[in-house]
C-alpha positions as CSV (number, residue, x, y, z in Angstrom):
1,M,80.7,120.1,92.9
2,S,83.1,122.7,91.4
3,S,84.4,122.4,87.8
4,R,87.8,123.4,86.8
5,P,88.5,124.0,83.1
6,P,88.8,120.8,81.2
7,H,92.3,119.8,80.2
8,P,93.4,119.8,76.6
9,P,93.8,116.3,75.1
10,T,97.2,114.8,75.4
11,R,98.7,112.0,73.4
12,P,101.3,109.4,74.2
13,A,104.8,110.1,73.0
14,P,106.1,108.0,70.1
15,R,107.7,104.7,70.9
16,D,111.4,105.6,70.5
17,V,114.8,104.2,71.4
18,S,114.3,105.2,75.1
19,R,111.5,102.7,75.6
20,R,113.4,100.0,73.7
21,A,116.4,100.7,76.0
22,F,114.2,100.3,79.0
23,L,112.8,97.0,77.6
24,A,116.3,95.8,77.1
25,A,117.3,96.8,80.6
26,I,114.4,94.8,82.0
27,A,115.5,91.8,80.1
28,A,119.0,92.2,81.4
29,G,117.7,92.7,84.9
30,T,119.3,96.2,85.3
31,A,116.1,98.2,85.4
32,T,114.4,97.9,88.8
33,I,111.2,99.9,89.6
34,G,110.7,98.9,93.2
35,L,112.0,99.2,96.7
36,A,115.6,98.0,96.0
37,G,116.1,97.7,99.7
38,C,115.8,101.4,100.1
39,T,112.4,102.2,101.6
40,V,111.3,102.0,105.2
41,I,107.7,102.7,104.6
42,S,105.2,100.1,105.6
43,G,101.4,100.1,105.2
44,G,100.8,96.8,106.7
45,A,99.8,94.1,104.2
46,V,96.1,93.5,104.4
47,A,94.1,91.3,102.1
48,A,92.2,93.3,99.4
49,D,88.9,91.8,100.5
50,Q,89.3,92.6,104.2
51,Q,86.3,94.5,105.4
52,G,86.7,98.3,105.2
53,I,89.9,98.1,103.1
54,R,89.8,98.9,99.4
55,L,92.9,98.9,97.3
56,S,91.3,99.5,93.9
57,K,88.5,101.6,92.5
58,D,86.8,102.3,89.2
59,P,86.6,105.9,87.9
60,A,83.6,108.0,88.5
61,P,81.3,107.8,85.4
62,G,80.6,110.6,82.9
63,R,84.0,112.3,83.0
64,D,85.8,113.8,80.0
65,H,89.1,112.3,81.2
66,V,90.1,109.2,83.1
67,I,93.5,108.7,84.7
68,E,94.9,105.5,86.2
69,L,97.1,105.2,89.3
70,Y,99.0,102.1,90.1
71,N,98.7,101.5,93.9
72,I,101.5,99.4,95.3
73,W,100.3,99.3,98.9
74,G,98.1,97.1,100.9
75,G,96.5,98.0,104.3
76,T,95.7,101.5,105.4
77,L,98.1,103.2,103.0
78,G,96.5,101.4,100.0
79,N,93.1,102.3,101.2
80,A,94.2,105.9,101.6
81,W,94.8,106.2,97.8
82,V,91.3,104.9,97.1
83,L,89.9,107.5,99.4
84,L,92.0,110.3,97.9
85,G,90.8,109.3,94.4
86,E,87.2,109.7,95.5
87,L,88.0,113.0,97.2
88,Y,89.6,114.3,94.1
89,E,86.6,113.3,92.0
90,K,84.3,115.2,94.3
91,S,86.4,118.3,94.0
92,Q,85.9,118.6,90.2
93,S,83.8,117.3,87.3
94,H,86.2,116.7,84.5
95,T,88.4,113.7,85.5
96,G,87.8,110.3,87.0
97,V,90.4,108.2,88.8
98,R,91.0,104.5,88.4
99,V,93.1,103.1,91.2
100,T,94.6,99.7,90.2
101,Y,96.2,97.5,92.8
102,A,99.6,96.6,91.5
103,P,101.6,95.2,94.4
104,L,105.3,94.6,94.5
105,S,106.6,91.2,93.6
106,G,109.5,90.9,96.0
107,N,111.0,94.4,95.8
108,T,110.0,95.1,92.2
109,Q,107.0,96.7,90.5
110,I,106.7,94.0,87.9
111,R,103.3,95.2,86.5
112,L,104.6,98.7,86.1
113,Q,107.8,97.6,84.4
114,T,105.9,95.5,82.0
115,A,103.4,98.3,81.2
116,I,106.1,100.9,80.6
117,A,108.0,98.4,78.3
118,A,104.8,97.7,76.4
119,G,104.1,101.4,75.9
120,T,100.9,101.2,77.9
121,P,101.8,102.6,81.3
122,P,99.4,104.1,83.9
123,D,99.1,107.9,84.1
124,L,100.6,108.0,87.6
125,A,103.0,105.7,89.5
126,F,105.1,105.6,92.6
127,C,108.9,105.6,92.9
128,T,111.4,106.4,95.6
129,P,113.4,109.7,95.3
130,E,116.5,107.5,94.6
131,E,114.9,105.7,91.7
132,Y,113.7,108.5,89.4
133,P,117.2,109.4,88.1
134,Q,117.3,105.9,86.6
135,F,113.9,106.2,85.0
136,A,114.9,109.7,83.7
137,G,118.0,108.2,82.2
138,Y,115.9,105.6,80.3
139,G,113.7,108.4,79.0
140,V,110.4,106.9,80.3
141,V,109.4,109.8,82.7
142,T,107.7,113.1,82.0
143,K,109.5,116.3,83.1
144,L,107.5,118.3,85.5
145,D,109.4,121.6,85.3
146,G,106.8,123.3,83.1
147,Y,103.9,122.2,85.3
148,M,105.8,123.3,88.4
149,A,106.4,126.8,86.9
150,K,102.8,127.3,85.8
151,A,101.7,126.3,89.3
152,G,104.1,128.8,90.8
153,L,105.9,126.0,92.8
154,G,109.5,126.4,93.6
155,E,112.2,126.0,96.2
156,A,110.5,128.2,98.8
157,D,107.6,125.8,99.0
158,Y,109.6,122.7,100.1
159,A,111.8,121.6,102.9
160,P,115.5,122.1,102.0
161,A,116.3,118.4,101.8
162,V,113.1,117.7,99.8
163,W,114.1,120.3,97.2
164,K,117.5,118.8,97.1
165,Q,116.0,115.4,96.2
166,M,113.7,116.9,93.6
167,T,116.5,118.8,91.8
168,A,119.3,116.2,91.9
169,T,119.2,115.7,88.1
170,D,118.8,118.0,85.0
171,G,115.1,118.5,85.8
172,I,112.2,117.7,88.1
173,Y,110.8,114.3,87.1
174,A,108.9,113.3,90.3
175,H,107.1,115.0,93.1
176,P,107.2,113.9,96.7
177,I,103.9,112.4,98.0
178,L,105.1,111.3,101.3
179,V,108.4,112.1,103.1
180,D,110.1,109.5,105.3
181,V,112.1,111.3,108.0
182,N,114.9,108.9,108.8
183,F,115.2,108.7,111.7
184,P,114.1,110.2,115.0
185,L,115.4,108.3,118.0
186,F,112.7,106.9,120.3
187,W,113.6,105.9,123.8
188,N,111.7,103.7,126.2
189,K,111.4,105.7,129.5
190,K,110.6,102.5,131.4
191,V,113.9,100.9,130.3
192,F,115.8,104.1,131.2
193,A,114.3,104.1,134.7
194,A,115.0,100.4,135.3
195,A,118.6,101.0,134.2
196,G,119.0,104.0,136.6
197,L,119.0,106.6,133.8
198,D,116.9,109.8,133.8
199,P,113.8,108.7,131.9
200,E,113.3,112.3,130.6
201,T,116.7,112.8,129.1
202,P,117.7,111.1,125.8
203,P,121.3,111.0,124.5
204,K,122.3,113.9,122.4
205,T,125.7,112.6,121.2
206,I,127.0,109.2,120.1
207,D,129.2,109.1,123.2
208,E,126.1,109.5,125.4
209,L,124.3,106.8,123.3
210,D,127.3,104.5,124.1
211,R,127.2,105.3,127.8
212,F,123.5,104.9,128.1
213,S,123.7,101.6,126.2
214,D,126.3,100.3,128.7
215,K,124.0,100.9,131.6
216,I,121.0,99.3,129.8
217,L,122.8,96.1,128.6
218,Q,121.8,92.9,130.3
219,K,122.9,89.3,129.4
220,D,122.0,85.8,130.4
221,G,125.3,84.0,129.8
222,R,126.2,85.0,126.2
223,R,122.6,85.8,125.2
224,I,121.7,89.5,125.2
225,T,118.4,89.9,126.9
226,R,118.3,93.7,127.1
227,I,120.2,96.1,124.9
228,G,120.5,99.9,124.6
229,T,120.1,100.0,120.8
230,I,120.8,97.8,117.8
231,P,122.7,100.1,115.4
232,W,123.0,97.5,112.6
233,D,119.2,97.0,112.6
234,Y,117.9,100.5,111.8
235,Y,115.6,99.1,109.0
236,G,118.4,97.2,107.4
237,F,122.1,97.4,107.1
238,S,122.1,100.1,104.4
239,N,119.7,102.4,106.3
240,S,121.8,101.9,109.4
241,M,124.9,102.9,107.5
242,F,123.3,106.0,106.1
243,T,122.1,107.0,109.6
244,L,125.5,106.5,111.3
245,G,127.4,107.8,108.4
246,F,125.6,111.1,108.5
247,A,125.8,111.1,112.3
248,F,129.6,111.0,111.9
249,G,129.5,113.8,109.4
250,G,130.1,111.6,106.3
251,K,129.2,112.3,102.7
252,F,128.0,109.5,100.5
253,M,128.4,111.4,97.2
254,S,130.8,114.0,96.0
255,E,129.6,117.6,95.9
256,D,128.7,117.4,92.2
257,N,126.8,114.1,92.8
258,Q,129.1,112.3,90.3
259,V,131.2,110.1,92.5
260,A,130.1,107.7,95.2
261,T,132.2,108.2,98.4
262,P,131.2,105.5,100.9
263,D,134.9,105.2,101.8
264,D,134.8,108.8,103.2
265,D,136.8,108.7,106.5
266,N,133.8,109.8,108.5
267,I,131.6,107.1,107.1
268,V,134.3,104.5,107.9
269,Q,134.4,105.8,111.4
270,G,130.7,105.4,111.7
271,L,130.9,101.8,110.6
272,Q,133.8,101.2,112.9
273,W,131.6,102.4,115.8
274,M,128.9,100.0,114.8
275,C,131.4,97.1,114.7
276,D,132.9,98.1,118.0
277,Y,129.4,98.3,119.6
278,A,128.5,94.8,118.2
279,K,131.7,93.3,119.7
280,K,131.2,95.1,123.0
281,V,127.7,93.6,123.6
282,G,128.9,90.1,122.6
283,G,128.1,89.9,118.9
284,A,125.2,90.6,116.7
285,S,124.2,87.0,116.6
286,Q,123.5,86.9,120.4
287,L,120.4,89.0,120.5
288,A,117.4,87.5,122.3
289,V,115.3,90.6,123.1
290,T,112.0,89.9,121.3
291,A,109.6,87.0,121.3
292,P,109.1,85.3,117.9
293,S,105.4,86.2,117.9
294,Q,106.0,89.9,118.4
295,T,104.7,92.0,115.5
296,L,105.4,95.5,116.9
297,P,108.9,97.1,116.6
298,S,111.5,95.7,119.0
299,I,111.4,98.7,121.3
300,A,107.8,97.6,122.3
301,S,109.3,94.4,123.9
302,G,110.6,96.4,126.9
303,N,114.0,94.9,126.2
304,V,115.4,97.7,123.9
305,G,116.2,101.1,125.3
306,M,116.4,103.2,122.1
307,A,115.4,102.7,118.5
308,P,114.6,104.7,115.4
309,M,111.0,104.4,114.0
310,T,109.0,105.5,111.0
311,T,105.7,107.4,111.5
312,T,103.7,104.2,110.9
313,D,105.7,102.1,113.4
314,S,105.8,104.7,116.1
315,A,102.0,105.2,115.7
316,N,101.5,101.5,116.1
317,V,103.6,101.4,119.3
318,Y,101.8,104.4,120.7
319,K,98.4,102.8,120.0
320,Q,99.1,99.1,120.6
321,G,102.2,98.9,122.9
322,D,101.8,97.4,126.4
323,A,101.9,100.4,128.7
324,S,103.5,98.3,131.4
325,K,106.5,97.7,129.1
326,V,106.9,100.8,127.0
327,E,106.6,104.6,127.4
328,L,108.1,106.5,124.5
329,G,110.0,109.7,124.3
330,A,111.4,111.1,121.0
331,A,114.3,113.3,119.9
332,L,116.6,113.9,116.9
333,F,119.1,111.1,116.5
334,P,122.5,111.7,118.2
335,Y,125.6,112.9,116.4
336,A,129.3,112.4,116.8
337,E,130.9,115.4,118.4
338,G,133.6,116.9,116.4
339,L,132.4,115.2,113.2
340,G,128.7,115.5,112.9
341,T,126.4,118.3,114.1
342,P,123.1,118.3,115.9
343,G,120.5,116.8,113.5
344,S,123.1,115.7,110.9
345,A,122.1,112.1,111.3
346,T,118.6,112.9,109.9
347,W,118.1,112.1,106.3
348,L,115.0,112.0,104.0
349,G,113.5,109.2,102.0
350,G,109.9,108.4,101.1
351,Y,107.9,108.1,97.9
352,D,107.2,110.3,94.9
353,L,104.6,110.3,92.2
354,F,105.7,110.4,88.5
355,I,104.0,110.6,85.1
356,P,105.2,107.9,82.7
357,K,106.2,109.5,79.4
358,E,103.9,107.4,77.2
359,S,100.8,107.7,79.3
360,K,97.8,109.4,77.7
361,E,96.6,112.0,80.2
362,H,99.6,114.1,81.2
363,D,97.6,117.2,82.1
364,A,94.9,115.4,84.0
365,A,97.6,113.4,85.8
366,W,99.4,116.6,86.9
367,D,96.2,118.0,88.2
368,F,95.6,115.0,90.4
369,L,99.3,115.0,91.4
370,Q,99.1,118.6,92.4
371,F,95.9,118.0,94.3
372,A,97.4,115.1,96.2
373,T,100.7,116.8,97.1
374,T,100.1,120.5,97.5
375,S,96.4,121.2,98.1
376,D,95.0,121.6,101.6
377,E,92.4,118.9,101.0
378,G,94.7,116.4,99.5
379,T,97.5,116.6,102.0
380,Q,95.1,116.7,104.8
381,A,93.3,113.5,103.5
382,N,96.7,111.7,103.2
383,F,97.6,112.6,106.7
384,T,94.2,111.6,108.1
385,N,94.0,108.3,106.2
386,G,97.6,107.3,106.1
387,T,99.7,109.5,108.4
388,L,101.6,110.8,105.4
389,L,104.0,113.7,106.0
390,P,104.1,116.0,102.9
391,G,107.2,117.7,101.6
392,Y,105.2,120.8,100.7
393,T,105.8,123.0,103.7
394,K,102.7,125.2,103.2
395,S,100.4,122.3,104.0
396,P,98.3,122.7,107.1
397,V,99.3,119.2,108.0
398,L,102.6,120.4,109.3
399,Q,100.8,122.4,111.9
400,E,99.0,119.3,113.0
401,F,102.3,117.5,113.2
402,R,103.6,120.3,115.4
403,E,100.7,120.1,117.8
404,D,100.7,116.3,118.1
405,P,103.4,115.2,120.5
406,T,103.5,111.7,119.1
407,V,104.6,112.9,115.6
408,A,106.0,116.4,116.3
409,I,109.5,115.1,116.0
410,Y,109.0,114.1,112.4
411,R,108.1,117.7,111.5
412,E,111.2,118.9,113.3
413,G,113.3,116.4,111.4
414,L,111.7,117.3,108.0
415,L,112.5,121.0,108.4
416,S,115.9,120.6,109.8
417,A,117.3,117.8,107.6
418,R,120.0,118.6,105.2
419,N,120.9,115.1,104.1
420,I,119.4,112.7,101.5
421,R,120.1,109.2,100.4
422,P,122.2,109.2,97.1
423,T,119.9,110.2,94.3
424,I,121.6,108.6,91.3
425,P,120.7,106.2,88.5
426,V,122.3,103.2,90.3
427,A,120.8,103.9,93.8
428,S,119.6,100.3,94.1
429,T,123.2,99.1,93.5
430,Y,124.4,101.4,96.2
431,A,121.9,100.2,98.7
432,T,122.5,96.5,97.9
433,A,126.3,96.9,98.1
434,L,126.0,98.6,101.5
435,D,123.7,95.8,102.8
436,V,126.3,93.2,101.9
437,A,129.4,95.2,103.0
438,V,128.0,96.4,106.3
439,S,126.7,93.0,107.2
440,S,130.1,91.5,106.5
441,A,131.9,94.1,108.7
442,I,129.4,93.7,111.6
443,Y,129.9,89.9,111.6
444,G,133.7,90.3,111.5
445,K,134.2,89.0,108.0
446,T,136.0,92.2,106.8
447,T,137.2,95.5,108.1
448,P,135.1,98.7,107.9
449,E,137.7,100.3,105.6
450,R,137.8,97.3,103.2
451,A,134.0,97.1,103.3
452,M,133.5,100.7,102.2
453,K,136.2,100.6,99.6
454,S,134.4,97.6,98.1
455,V,131.1,99.6,98.0
456,A,132.8,102.5,96.3
457,A,134.3,100.4,93.6
458,Q,131.0,98.6,92.9
459,V,128.9,101.8,92.8
460,N,131.3,103.9,90.7
461,S,131.7,101.1,88.2
462,A,127.9,100.8,87.9
463,L,127.7,104.6,87.5
464,D,130.3,104.5,84.7
465,E,128.4,101.7,82.9
466,F,125.1,103.6,83.1
467,R,126.7,106.8,81.7
468,K,128.3,104.9,78.8
469,E,124.9,103.4,77.9
470,H,123.0,106.7,78.5
471,P,125.3,109.6,77.7
């Protein structure tokens, strides 16, 4: 066992107005540390006592420092963090790692919220890239700029869109631990062949996506029994809108990241296309393409021609899909000619690690964070145990992604992506407003233009309120 120099002792910051503001925000329901309808990562919920799966661990004994990590996942992803904690402990002799299972309650990290408000947070916790600006605004997150500089980490070490996420505020407050490439388009070659399409040729443009879908569509009366794609169901209405908005060349925020622009003409055109598609196939309520008992993504039913998928979901279809029904191909998501560009539909999400400001072991927490996110051993372990794609481009994991045809498309998306979901203090408001507005437009309750103007008004009002409270 190697031993790195022990860390100097660190102390929690004084309990100041920032923590009181955060406590007040929790009471008012305006601080939300959780998914907020934004994430598309799934680890597969598995009971903590299931054989072989561990979601918590005690720290190794006899260490000078102990750090605590709140683990929000069940299943294989939750277990991956236990394994990573053990691997880190084997790599050095000064720090033990306690992994505490702190699952979400609905879409919110209640245990983490409560711990931060009480001034007794863990040393490390998860958030999405869209959430950290809110935490930074409340003053409850430790800046990482100094640690990054000492480690020699900078823009050249990260994929362009990842760096854009990390630097969207006045400093770096969180570090990517897994990157969610949203979304490659998977197509079912068997459905293509049955519809008379070339099973080796995916659509490159939205027009081609339309034409291919026309050939794939089958109905039994009004019921849709086979469909080309389901553009309002790309992991929820908001994620669908981000994907199609970017495909049509839209911008969801102003260049200075100060004004929400969901009413951008190109985004409205993207939503109009989704609405026209829904109307053309007979309505979103007429879908009958999967059995109620199906647990795999809809493309595995053999009744959906094309669908986006996360790394976890695509891996499950590759491993568990019925070979008589599904044979996958993968490509970058199509773009709207004249508006978007090849690859413009791809955007990044995922999860970050951050160090709460009032935690006790900042230096030791950073050492673990750096091990998990930038070391060969840490990134390799996360890939092996959880199929996690790092944002750090020097990780050997990216070479493994390149060589594995089932995941190579995610590496391509990571390196080519230029778009990110809005990284602002009211990101959850943005996602929720999109969910409601896009749903209303798809089901004919409002027009795309009115829907997006409504979102713009809600989000910009929320931004103004946040800035007044946290100048």
